[in-house]
N, C-alpha and C positions, 0 to 999 in steps of 0.2 A: 504494500500500500504506500502511496506517495507520502512524503514528509508533511504535506499540507493537511493530511488527516491524522497525523501522529503527534504533532506538536504545534505550538504557536510560532508564528513568524512576526517580525516587527515591520510595520509599514514604513516604507521610505518614500521620498518625494517621487521617485520613479514608479513605485507600485501604485501610489495614489493617483498618478496621472495616466496609468496604463489602461488598456481596454480590458474590461472584465465582463463576463457573461454576454459577450457580443455587443456591449455598450461602450462607445468610445470615450476617451478622456476621463477615465476614473468615475464616471457617473454610476457604474454598476458595482463599485467597490464600497459596500456598506454592510452592516450587520443585518442579516435577514430577520432577526428577532426583535431588535429595538429600533432599527432603521437608521442608526447613527452612521454617518459617512466617516470612514476611516481617515485619520490624519497621520502625517509622519510621526513615528514613535508609538503609535497604537499597536497593540497585539491583536492578531486575528488568526483564525484557523477555519477549516472547512468541517462541516458535519456530513459524514458519509450518508447519503440517502438513496443511492442508486438501487438498493435492494428493497425499497419501500414503494409499493404501487401508488402511482399518482403523484409522487414527490420527485419529479424530474430534477436533475441537477443536484449539486451539493452546496447548500447555502453556507455563506461565510458567517462567522460568529465572532463577536468581540469577547474579550476576557470576562467582562462583567456578566454577560448573559450566560457564558459557559459556567462560571463559578456559582452563580445564583441558582441555575437549574441543575447543578450536580454533574456537569460534564456530559459526555455523550449518552450515558445511561439515563440522565434526566431529560436531556433535550430531545432525544429520538422519540420516546413515547409521546411527549407533548406535541412534537411536530406532527407525528402520525395522527393523533387524536384531533388536532385543530388545524389540519392542512388547509381547508377552505378559508378559515379566518386568517391564517398566516399569509396565504396567497394574496388576499385582498388587503389586509392591514399593512403588510410590509412591502407590497408591490414587487416582491422579488421576481416572481415569474412574469407578472404582467409587464413590468418594465423591460424585461428581456424581449418579450414578444413585440412590444411597441418600438423598440430600438431597431429591430430588424426590418420594420416596414418602411 
């Protein structure tokens, strides 16, 4: 499994300005759970969801959401149970689709 799923990375100016989720110029680089746009120095990681039906992609997560929810074991069930709410509330999937149009 790639490093992105195993540990936190620290955002740099370059990562904040990169294309994420098919969205240019860093607009797709945010926590899928609280919606915070990552800034240089912020810690982030991905939550593996490819094995969860309907949860396409692997949402990025900030340190605060990760720690409050209890890491992957806390986030994954919450993500699964509230997929439609997360999808709308945090615009993670919807932003991706709109950016490609």
